HTML snippet that shows the backbone in 3Dmol.js (N, CA, C, O; Angstrom):
<script src="https://3Dmol.org/build/3Dmol-min.js"></script>
<div id="view" style="width:600px;height:400px;position:relative"></div>
<script>
const pdb = `
ATOM      1  N   MET A   1      25.504 -18.094 -10.043  1.00  0.00           N
ATOM      2  CA  MET A   1      26.089 -19.073 -10.930  1.00  0.00           C
ATOM      3  C   MET A   1      25.037 -20.098 -11.355  1.00  0.00           C
ATOM      4  O   MET A   1      25.036 -20.536 -12.506  1.00  0.00           O
ATOM      5  N   ASN A   2      24.148 -20.482 -10.450  1.00  0.00           N
ATOM      6  CA  ASN A   2      23.099 -21.430 -10.808  1.00  0.00           C
ATOM      7  C   ASN A   2      22.143 -20.845 -11.835  1.00  0.00           C
ATOM      8  O   ASN A   2      21.551 -21.578 -12.628  1.00  0.00           O
ATOM      9  N   PHE A   3      21.990 -19.513 -11.821  1.00  0.00           N
ATOM     10  CA  PHE A   3      21.126 -18.854 -12.794  1.00  0.00           C
ATOM     11  C   PHE A   3      21.637 -19.091 -14.215  1.00  0.00           C
ATOM     12  O   PHE A   3      20.858 -19.382 -15.123  1.00  0.00           O
ATOM     13  N   PHE A   4      22.960 -18.962 -14.398  1.00  0.00           N
ATOM     14  CA  PHE A   4      23.537 -19.154 -15.726  1.00  0.00           C
ATOM     15  C   PHE A   4      23.409 -20.600 -16.181  1.00  0.00           C
ATOM     16  O   PHE A   4      23.167 -20.859 -17.359  1.00  0.00           O
ATOM     17  N   LYS A   5      23.571 -21.546 -15.256  1.00  0.00           N
ATOM     18  CA  LYS A   5      23.426 -22.960 -15.601  1.00  0.00           C
ATOM     19  C   LYS A   5      21.986 -23.254 -16.009  1.00  0.00           C
ATOM     20  O   LYS A   5      21.743 -24.000 -16.957  1.00  0.00           O
ATOM     21  N   ALA A   6      21.038 -22.666 -15.292  1.00  0.00           N
ATOM     22  CA  ALA A   6      19.630 -22.879 -15.620  1.00  0.00           C
ATOM     23  C   ALA A   6      19.302 -22.306 -17.000  1.00  0.00           C
ATOM     24  O   ALA A   6      18.576 -22.928 -17.776  1.00  0.00           O
ATOM     25  N   GLU A   7      19.834 -21.129 -17.302  1.00  0.00           N
ATOM     26  CA  GLU A   7      19.606 -20.522 -18.616  1.00  0.00           C
ATOM     27  C   GLU A   7      20.228 -21.365 -19.723  1.00  0.00           C
ATOM     28  O   GLU A   7      19.631 -21.549 -20.784  1.00  0.00           O
ATOM     29  N   LYS A   8      21.432 -21.874 -19.468  1.00  0.00           N
ATOM     30  CA  LYS A   8      22.112 -22.711 -20.459  1.00  0.00           C
ATOM     31  C   LYS A   8      21.333 -23.997 -20.697  1.00  0.00           C
ATOM     32  O   LYS A   8      21.195 -24.442 -21.837  1.00  0.00           O
ATOM     33  N   ASP A   9      20.824 -24.593 -19.624  1.00  0.00           N
ATOM     34  CA  ASP A   9      20.031 -25.819 -19.749  1.00  0.00           C
ATOM     35  C   ASP A   9      18.766 -25.578 -20.563  1.00  0.00           C
ATOM     36  O   ASP A   9      18.371 -26.424 -21.364  1.00  0.00           O
ATOM     37  N   LYS A  10      18.127 -24.420 -20.358  1.00  0.00           N
ATOM     38  CA  LYS A  10      16.932 -24.086 -21.139  1.00  0.00           C
ATOM     39  C   LYS A  10      17.260 -23.986 -22.623  1.00  0.00           C
ATOM     40  O   LYS A  10      16.500 -24.458 -23.468  1.00  0.00           O
ATOM     41  N   GLU A  11      18.403 -23.366 -22.936  1.00  0.00           N
ATOM     42  CA  GLU A  11      18.807 -23.223 -24.333  1.00  0.00           C
ATOM     43  C   GLU A  11      19.084 -24.584 -24.959  1.00  0.00           C
ATOM     44  O   GLU A  11      18.703 -24.830 -26.104  1.00  0.00           O
ATOM     45  N   PHE A  12      19.746 -25.472 -24.214  1.00  0.00           N
ATOM     46  CA  PHE A  12      20.026 -26.817 -24.724  1.00  0.00           C
ATOM     47  C   PHE A  12      18.730 -27.569 -24.985  1.00  0.00           C
ATOM     48  O   PHE A  12      18.589 -28.229 -26.014  1.00  0.00           O
ATOM     49  N   GLN A  13      17.778 -27.470 -24.054  1.00  0.00           N
ATOM     50  CA  GLN A  13      16.510 -28.178 -24.224  1.00  0.00           C
ATOM     51  C   GLN A  13      15.723 -27.615 -25.398  1.00  0.00           C
ATOM     52  O   GLN A  13      15.065 -28.367 -26.116  1.00  0.00           O
ATOM     53  N   ALA A  14      15.782 -26.308 -25.602  1.00  0.00           N
ATOM     54  CA  ALA A  14      15.077 -25.689 -26.726  1.00  0.00           C
ATOM     55  C   ALA A  14      15.637 -26.169 -28.061  1.00  0.00           C
ATOM     56  O   ALA A  14      14.906 -26.289 -29.045  1.00  0.00           O
ATOM     57  N   LEU A  15      16.943 -26.443 -28.085  1.00  0.00           N
ATOM     58  CA  LEU A  15      17.574 -26.930 -29.310  1.00  0.00           C
ATOM     59  C   LEU A  15      17.492 -28.443 -29.438  1.00  0.00           C
ATOM     60  O   LEU A  15      17.913 -29.000 -30.451  1.00  0.00           O
ATOM     61  N   GLY A  16      16.959 -29.110 -28.430  1.00  0.00           N
ATOM     62  CA  GLY A  16      16.855 -30.565 -28.460  1.00  0.00           C
ATOM     63  C   GLY A  16      18.159 -31.260 -28.129  1.00  0.00           C
ATOM     64  O   GLY A  16      18.358 -32.416 -28.504  1.00  0.00           O
ATOM     65  N   LEU A  17      19.060 -30.565 -27.424  1.00  0.00           N
ATOM     66  CA  LEU A  17      20.347 -31.145 -27.062  1.00  0.00           C
ATOM     67  C   LEU A  17      20.326 -31.620 -25.617  1.00  0.00           C
ATOM     68  O   LEU A  17      19.567 -31.109 -24.793  1.00  0.00           O
ATOM     69  N   LYS A  18      21.165 -32.602 -25.321  1.00  0.00           N
ATOM     70  CA  LYS A  18      21.293 -33.082 -23.950  1.00  0.00           C
ATOM     71  C   LYS A  18      22.161 -32.109 -23.171  1.00  0.00           C
ATOM     72  O   LYS A  18      22.769 -31.208 -23.749  1.00  0.00           O
ATOM     73  N   ASP A  19      22.216 -32.291 -21.863  1.00  0.00           N
ATOM     74  CA  ASP A  19      23.054 -31.443 -21.024  1.00  0.00           C
ATOM     75  C   ASP A  19      24.500 -31.537 -21.476  1.00  0.00           C
ATOM     76  O   ASP A  19      24.957 -32.581 -21.941  1.00  0.00           O
ATOM     77  N   GLN A  20      25.209 -30.430 -21.331  1.00  0.00           N
ATOM     78  CA  GLN A  20      26.614 -30.411 -21.696  1.00  0.00           C
ATOM     79  C   GLN A  20      27.395 -31.208 -20.656  1.00  0.00           C
ATOM     80  O   GLN A  20      27.193 -31.032 -19.455  1.00  0.00           O
ATOM     81  N   SER A  21      28.290 -32.085 -21.118  1.00  0.00           N
ATOM     82  CA  SER A  21      29.072 -32.882 -20.182  1.00  0.00           C
ATOM     83  C   SER A  21      30.127 -32.001 -19.529  1.00  0.00           C
ATOM     84  O   SER A  21      30.402 -30.894 -19.990  1.00  0.00           O
ATOM     85  N   ARG A  22      30.712 -32.507 -18.450  1.00  0.00           N
ATOM     86  CA  ARG A  22      31.709 -31.737 -17.725  1.00  0.00           C
ATOM     87  C   ARG A  22      32.729 -32.679 -17.105  1.00  0.00           C
ATOM     88  O   ARG A  22      32.426 -33.841 -16.835  1.00  0.00           O
ATOM     89  N   SER A  23      33.927 -32.180 -16.883  1.00  0.00           N
ATOM     90  CA  SER A  23      34.969 -32.952 -16.230  1.00  0.00           C
ATOM     91  C   SER A  23      34.843 -32.758 -14.728  1.00  0.00           C
ATOM     92  O   SER A  23      34.681 -31.633 -14.254  1.00  0.00           O
ATOM     93  N   LEU A  24      34.916 -33.848 -13.981  1.00  0.00           N
ATOM     94  CA  LEU A  24      34.859 -33.764 -12.522  1.00  0.00           C
ATOM     95  C   LEU A  24      36.246 -33.625 -11.927  1.00  0.00           C
ATOM     96  O   LEU A  24      36.450 -32.878 -10.970  1.00  0.00           O
ATOM     97  N   LYS A  25      37.208 -34.357 -12.504  1.00  0.00           N
ATOM     98  CA  LYS A  25      38.571 -34.330 -12.014  1.00  0.00           C
ATOM     99  C   LYS A  25      39.492 -34.382 -13.224  1.00  0.00           C
ATOM    100  O   LYS A  25      39.332 -35.251 -14.081  1.00  0.00           O
ATOM    101  N   VAL A  26      40.446 -33.473 -13.309  1.00  0.00           N
ATOM    102  CA  VAL A  26      41.323 -33.394 -14.471  1.00  0.00           C
ATOM    103  C   VAL A  26      42.563 -34.246 -14.246  1.00  0.00           C
ATOM    104  O   VAL A  26      43.145 -34.240 -13.161  1.00  0.00           O
ATOM    105  N   SER A  27      42.963 -34.986 -15.290  1.00  0.00           N
ATOM    106  CA  SER A  27      44.122 -35.864 -15.222  1.00  0.00           C
ATOM    107  C   SER A  27      45.292 -35.255 -15.987  1.00  0.00           C
ATOM    108  O   SER A  27      45.076 -34.636 -17.029  1.00  0.00           O
ATOM    109  N   PRO A  28      46.525 -35.410 -15.504  1.00  0.00           N
ATOM    110  CA  PRO A  28      47.682 -34.888 -16.236  1.00  0.00           C
ATOM    111  C   PRO A  28      48.139 -35.809 -17.368  1.00  0.00           C
ATOM    112  O   PRO A  28      48.866 -35.365 -18.257  1.00  0.00           O
ATOM    113  N   ASN A  29      47.734 -37.071 -17.355  1.00  0.00           N
ATOM    114  CA  ASN A  29      48.207 -38.040 -18.340  1.00  0.00           C
ATOM    115  C   ASN A  29      47.128 -38.403 -19.344  1.00  0.00           C
ATOM    116  O   ASN A  29      45.936 -38.382 -19.040  1.00  0.00           O
ATOM    117  N   GLN A  30      47.580 -38.740 -20.565  1.00  0.00           N
ATOM    118  CA  GLN A  30      46.688 -39.201 -21.613  1.00  0.00           C
ATOM    119  C   GLN A  30      47.346 -40.385 -22.307  1.00  0.00           C
ATOM    120  O   GLN A  30      48.553 -40.593 -22.191  1.00  0.00           O
ATOM    121  N   THR A  31      46.545 -41.154 -23.026  1.00  0.00           N
ATOM    122  CA  THR A  31      47.083 -42.244 -23.823  1.00  0.00           C
ATOM    123  C   THR A  31      46.683 -42.045 -25.270  1.00  0.00           C
ATOM    124  O   THR A  31      45.716 -41.336 -25.551  1.00  0.00           O
ATOM    125  N   GLY A  32      47.403 -42.655 -26.190  1.00  0.00           N
ATOM    126  CA  GLY A  32      47.052 -42.593 -27.603  1.00  0.00           C
ATOM    127  C   GLY A  32      47.756 -41.469 -28.333  1.00  0.00           C
ATOM    128  O   GLY A  32      48.576 -40.749 -27.763  1.00  0.00           O
ATOM    129  N   ARG A  33      47.420 -41.331 -29.608  1.00  0.00           N
ATOM    130  CA  ARG A  33      48.016 -40.301 -30.457  1.00  0.00           C
ATOM    131  C   ARG A  33      46.940 -39.339 -30.933  1.00  0.00           C
ATOM    132  O   ARG A  33      45.748 -39.589 -30.759  1.00  0.00           O
ATOM    133  N   THR A  34      47.370 -38.236 -31.534  1.00  0.00           N
ATOM    134  CA  THR A  34      46.423 -37.250 -32.020  1.00  0.00           C
ATOM    135  C   THR A  34      46.967 -36.557 -33.261  1.00  0.00           C
ATOM    136  O   THR A  34      48.177 -36.551 -33.491  1.00  0.00           O
ATOM    137  N   ILE A  35      46.081 -35.975 -34.062  1.00  0.00           N
ATOM    138  CA  ILE A  35      46.457 -35.159 -35.214  1.00  0.00           C
ATOM    139  C   ILE A  35      46.062 -33.732 -34.855  1.00  0.00           C
ATOM    140  O   ILE A  35      44.878 -33.398 -34.816  1.00  0.00           O
ATOM    141  N   VAL A  36      47.055 -32.898 -34.596  1.00  0.00           N
ATOM    142  CA  VAL A  36      46.832 -31.581 -34.022  1.00  0.00           C
ATOM    143  C   VAL A  36      45.957 -30.701 -34.911  1.00  0.00           C
ATOM    144  O   VAL A  36      45.065 -30.026 -34.398  1.00  0.00           O
ATOM    145  N   ARG A  37      46.179 -30.686 -36.219  1.00  0.00           N
ATOM    146  CA  ARG A  37      45.417 -29.784 -37.091  1.00  0.00           C
ATOM    147  C   ARG A  37      43.934 -30.127 -37.107  1.00  0.00           C
ATOM    148  O   ARG A  37      43.098 -29.236 -37.258  1.00  0.00           O
ATOM    149  N   ILE A  38      43.595 -31.398 -36.954  1.00  0.00           N
ATOM    150  CA  ILE A  38      42.190 -31.805 -36.893  1.00  0.00           C
ATOM    151  C   ILE A  38      41.608 -31.470 -35.523  1.00  0.00           C
ATOM    152  O   ILE A  38      40.478 -30.993 -35.419  1.00  0.00           O
ATOM    153  N   ASP A  39      42.387 -31.723 -34.474  1.00  0.00           N
ATOM    154  CA  ASP A  39      41.910 -31.474 -33.112  1.00  0.00           C
ATOM    155  C   ASP A  39      41.681 -29.989 -32.829  1.00  0.00           C
ATOM    156  O   ASP A  39      40.840 -29.647 -31.997  1.00  0.00           O
ATOM    157  N   LYS A  40      42.410 -29.109 -33.501  1.00  0.00           N
ATOM    158  CA  LYS A  40      42.232 -27.674 -33.277  1.00  0.00           C
ATOM    159  C   LYS A  40      40.859 -27.205 -33.728  1.00  0.00           C
ATOM    160  O   LYS A  40      40.382 -26.170 -33.262  1.00  0.00           O
ATOM    161  N   LYS A  41      40.215 -27.938 -34.619  1.00  0.00           N
ATOM    162  CA  LYS A  41      38.908 -27.559 -35.145  1.00  0.00           C
ATOM    163  C   LYS A  41      37.766 -27.970 -34.227  1.00  0.00           C
ATOM    164  O   LYS A  41      36.627 -27.552 -34.435  1.00  0.00           O
ATOM    165  N   ARG A  42      38.054 -28.785 -33.212  1.00  0.00           N
ATOM    166  CA  ARG A  42      36.965 -29.293 -32.375  1.00  0.00           C
ATOM    167  C   ARG A  42      37.196 -28.952 -30.907  1.00  0.00           C
ATOM    168  O   ARG A  42      38.335 -28.911 -30.441  1.00  0.00           O
ATOM    169  N   LYS A  43      36.121 -28.713 -30.195  1.00  0.00           N
ATOM    170  CA  LYS A  43      36.185 -28.419 -28.765  1.00  0.00           C
ATOM    171  C   LYS A  43      36.110 -29.730 -27.993  1.00  0.00           C
ATOM    172  O   LYS A  43      35.412 -30.654 -28.409  1.00  0.00           O
ATOM    173  N   ALA A  44      36.818 -29.819 -26.882  1.00  0.00           N
ATOM    174  CA  ALA A  44      36.788 -31.024 -26.063  1.00  0.00           C
ATOM    175  C   ALA A  44      37.072 -30.666 -24.611  1.00  0.00           C
ATOM    176  O   ALA A  44      37.554 -29.575 -24.305  1.00  0.00           O
ATOM    177  N   LEU A  45      36.769 -31.591 -23.740  1.00  0.00           N
ATOM    178  CA  LEU A  45      37.026 -31.417 -22.314  1.00  0.00           C
ATOM    179  C   LEU A  45      38.427 -31.898 -21.971  1.00  0.00           C
ATOM    180  O   LEU A  45      39.058 -32.608 -22.755  1.00  0.00           O
ATOM    181  N   ALA A  46      38.902 -31.514 -20.815  1.00  0.00           N
ATOM    182  CA  ALA A  46      40.184 -32.005 -20.337  1.00  0.00           C
ATOM    183  C   ALA A  46      40.060 -33.472 -19.956  1.00  0.00           C
ATOM    184  O   ALA A  46      38.966 -33.922 -19.618  1.00  0.00           O
ATOM    185  N   PRO A  47      41.164 -34.240 -20.001  1.00  0.00           N
ATOM    186  CA  PRO A  47      41.086 -35.637 -19.589  1.00  0.00           C
ATOM    187  C   PRO A  47      40.786 -35.743 -18.097  1.00  0.00           C
ATOM    188  O   PRO A  47      41.151 -34.859 -17.322  1.00  0.00           O
ATOM    189  N   GLY A  48      40.126 -36.817 -17.700  1.00  0.00           N
ATOM    190  CA  GLY A  48      39.807 -37.025 -16.291  1.00  0.00           C
ATOM    191  C   GLY A  48      38.440 -37.642 -16.105  1.00  0.00           C
ATOM    192  O   GLY A  48      37.888 -38.229 -17.035  1.00  0.00           O
ATOM    193  N   LYS A  49      37.887 -37.514 -14.904  1.00  0.00           N
ATOM    194  CA  LYS A  49      36.562 -38.061 -14.610  1.00  0.00           C
ATOM    195  C   LYS A  49      35.490 -37.232 -15.294  1.00  0.00           C
ATOM    196  O   LYS A  49      35.576 -36.005 -15.333  1.00  0.00           O
ATOM    197  N   ARG A  50      34.478 -37.904 -15.832  1.00  0.00           N
ATOM    198  CA  ARG A  50      33.376 -37.222 -16.504  1.00  0.00           C
ATOM    199  C   ARG A  50      32.051 -37.824 -16.082  1.00  0.00           C
ATOM    200  O   ARG A  50      32.002 -38.905 -15.497  1.00  0.00           O
ATOM    201  N   VAL A  51      30.974 -37.108 -16.388  1.00  0.00           N
ATOM    202  CA  VAL A  51      29.628 -37.588 -16.109  1.00  0.00           C
ATOM    203  C   VAL A  51      28.917 -37.742 -17.446  1.00  0.00           C
ATOM    204  O   VAL A  51      28.857 -36.797 -18.233  1.00  0.00           O
ATOM    205  N   SER A  52      28.374 -38.937 -17.708  1.00  0.00           N
ATOM    206  CA  SER A  52      27.642 -39.168 -18.948  1.00  0.00           C
ATOM    207  C   SER A  52      26.253 -38.553 -18.854  1.00  0.00           C
ATOM    208  O   SER A  52      25.830 -38.120 -17.783  1.00  0.00           O
ATOM    209  N   SER A  53      25.542 -38.516 -19.987  1.00  0.00           N
ATOM    210  CA  SER A  53      24.208 -37.923 -19.988  1.00  0.00           C
ATOM    211  C   SER A  53      23.236 -38.720 -19.129  1.00  0.00           C
ATOM    212  O   SER A  53      22.231 -38.178 -18.668  1.00  0.00           O
ATOM    213  N   SER A  54      23.527 -40.019 -18.907  1.00  0.00           N
ATOM    214  CA  SER A  54      22.669 -40.834 -18.048  1.00  0.00           C
ATOM    215  C   SER A  54      23.004 -40.657 -16.567  1.00  0.00           C
ATOM    216  O   SER A  54      22.295 -41.176 -15.705  1.00  0.00           O
ATOM    217  N   GLY A  55      24.088 -39.922 -16.267  1.00  0.00           N
ATOM    218  CA  GLY A  55      24.448 -39.643 -14.883  1.00  0.00           C
ATOM    219  C   GLY A  55      25.546 -40.522 -14.325  1.00  0.00           C
ATOM    220  O   GLY A  55      25.946 -40.353 -13.174  1.00  0.00           O
ATOM    221  N   LYS A  56      26.046 -41.467 -15.130  1.00  0.00           N
ATOM    222  CA  LYS A  56      27.114 -42.344 -14.652  1.00  0.00           C
ATOM    223  C   LYS A  56      28.460 -41.631 -14.759  1.00  0.00           C
ATOM    224  O   LYS A  56      28.692 -40.855 -15.686  1.00  0.00           O
ATOM    225  N   VAL A  57      29.346 -41.907 -13.793  1.00  0.00           N
ATOM    226  CA  VAL A  57      30.672 -41.306 -13.772  1.00  0.00           C
ATOM    227  C   VAL A  57      31.643 -42.276 -14.433  1.00  0.00           C
ATOM    228  O   VAL A  57      31.625 -43.474 -14.149  1.00  0.00           O
ATOM    229  N   TYR A  58      32.497 -41.751 -15.322  1.00  0.00           N
ATOM    230  CA  TYR A  58      33.498 -42.585 -15.976  1.00  0.00           C
ATOM    231  C   TYR A  58      34.787 -41.791 -16.139  1.00  0.00           C
ATOM    232  O   TYR A  58      34.792 -40.568 -16.000  1.00  0.00           O
ATOM    233  N   TRP A  59      35.878 -42.492 -16.434  1.00  0.00           N
ATOM    234  CA  TRP A  59      37.197 -41.894 -16.544  1.00  0.00           C
ATOM    235  C   TRP A  59      37.600 -41.864 -18.011  1.00  0.00           C
ATOM    236  O   TRP A  59      37.561 -42.897 -18.680  1.00  0.00           O
ATOM    237  N   GLU A  60      37.984 -40.709 -18.519  1.00  0.00           N
ATOM    238  CA  GLU A  60      38.379 -40.567 -19.922  1.00  0.00           C
ATOM    239  C   GLU A  60      39.795 -40.028 -19.998  1.00  0.00           C
ATOM    240  O   GLU A  60      40.066 -38.927 -19.518  1.00  0.00           O
ATOM    241  N   SER A  61      40.707 -40.796 -20.600  1.00  0.00           N
ATOM    242  CA  SER A  61      42.089 -40.328 -20.708  1.00  0.00           C
ATOM    243  C   SER A  61      42.644 -40.479 -22.114  1.00  0.00           C
ATOM    244  O   SER A  61      43.851 -40.349 -22.321  1.00  0.00           O
ATOM    245  N   ARG A  62      41.772 -40.756 -23.090  1.00  0.00           N
ATOM    246  CA  ARG A  62      42.258 -40.903 -24.463  1.00  0.00           C
ATOM    247  C   ARG A  62      42.574 -39.531 -25.058  1.00  0.00           C
ATOM    248  O   ARG A  62      41.829 -38.573 -24.856  1.00  0.00           O
ATOM    249  N   ALA A  63      43.671 -39.445 -25.784  1.00  0.00           N
ATOM    250  CA  ALA A  63      44.128 -38.172 -26.337  1.00  0.00           C
ATOM    251  C   ALA A  63      43.155 -37.608 -27.359  1.00  0.00           C
ATOM    252  O   ALA A  63      43.044 -36.390 -27.495  1.00  0.00           O
ATOM    253  N   ASN A  64      42.443 -38.478 -28.083  1.00  0.00           N
ATOM    254  CA  ASN A  64      41.529 -37.968 -29.102  1.00  0.00           C
ATOM    255  C   ASN A  64      40.212 -37.489 -28.505  1.00  0.00           C
ATOM    256  O   ASN A  64      39.288 -37.165 -29.251  1.00  0.00           O
ATOM    257  N   ARG A  65      40.104 -37.436 -27.186  1.00  0.00           N
ATOM    258  CA  ARG A  65      38.906 -36.936 -26.525  1.00  0.00           C
ATOM    259  C   ARG A  65      39.174 -35.651 -25.747  1.00  0.00           C
ATOM    260  O   ARG A  65      38.314 -35.203 -24.989  1.00  0.00           O
ATOM    261  N   SER A  66      40.350 -35.052 -25.920  1.00  0.00           N
ATOM    262  CA  SER A  66      40.650 -33.830 -25.171  1.00  0.00           C
ATOM    263  C   SER A  66      41.456 -32.859 -26.024  1.00  0.00           C
ATOM    264  O   SER A  66      42.025 -33.236 -27.048  1.00  0.00           O
ATOM    265  N   ASP A  67      41.497 -31.601 -25.586  1.00  0.00           N
ATOM    266  CA  ASP A  67      42.280 -30.567 -26.255  1.00  0.00           C
ATOM    267  C   ASP A  67      43.652 -30.405 -25.619  1.00  0.00           C
ATOM    268  O   ASP A  67      44.498 -29.679 -26.142  1.00  0.00           O
ATOM    269  N   LYS A  68      43.876 -31.063 -24.514  1.00  0.00           N
ATOM    270  CA  LYS A  68      45.094 -30.873 -23.757  1.00  0.00           C
ATOM    271  C   LYS A  68      46.251 -31.674 -24.351  1.00  0.00           C
ATOM    272  O   LYS A  68      46.069 -32.828 -24.740  1.00  0.00           O
ATOM    273  N   VAL A  69      47.432 -31.075 -24.423  1.00  0.00           N
ATOM    274  CA  VAL A  69      48.621 -31.793 -24.861  1.00  0.00           C
ATOM    275  C   VAL A  69      49.148 -32.537 -23.647  1.00  0.00           C
ATOM    276  O   VAL A  69      49.519 -31.917 -22.651  1.00  0.00           O
ATOM    277  N   GLY A  70      49.182 -33.855 -23.722  1.00  0.00           N
ATOM    278  CA  GLY A  70      49.568 -34.658 -22.574  1.00  0.00           C
ATOM    279  C   GLY A  70      51.008 -35.111 -22.624  1.00  0.00           C
ATOM    280  O   GLY A  70      51.715 -34.868 -23.602  1.00  0.00           O
ATOM    281  N   GLU A  71      51.440 -35.774 -21.563  1.00  0.00           N
ATOM    282  CA  GLU A  71      52.811 -36.255 -21.464  1.00  0.00           C
ATOM    283  C   GLU A  71      53.048 -37.483 -22.336  1.00  0.00           C
ATOM    284  O   GLU A  71      54.174 -37.731 -22.768  1.00  0.00           O
ATOM    285  N   MET A  72      52.003 -38.244 -22.594  1.00  0.00           N
ATOM    286  CA  MET A  72      52.181 -39.507 -23.301  1.00  0.00           C
ATOM    287  C   MET A  72      51.731 -39.443 -24.759  1.00  0.00           C
ATOM    288  O   MET A  72      51.616 -40.483 -25.407  1.00  0.00           O
ATOM    289  N   VAL A  73      51.478 -38.262 -25.281  1.00  0.00           N
ATOM    290  CA  VAL A  73      51.010 -38.137 -26.665  1.00  0.00           C
ATOM    291  C   VAL A  73      52.194 -38.093 -27.595  1.00  0.00           C
ATOM    292  O   VAL A  73      52.023 -37.990 -28.809  1.00  0.00           O
TER     293      VAL A  73
END
`;
const viewer = $3Dmol.createViewer("view");
viewer.addModel(pdb, "pdb");
viewer.setStyle({}, {cartoon: {color: "spectrum"}});
viewer.zoomTo();
viewer.render();
</script>
């Protein structure tokens, strides 16, 4: 599994992109509203804890930052 991550990181660096972010802990709840037809065109992570490119951990629960249909949307 680490081999695939290393290969992916090489591809990102070759394209001049930062590491792909990831969710650490997924949350069942979200806040805010969303426009479904626009959101279907974009990829996003599930709501919850995330790691920024600088390495800091933060919590993201806004509906316009995820693909998941939440209870509060």
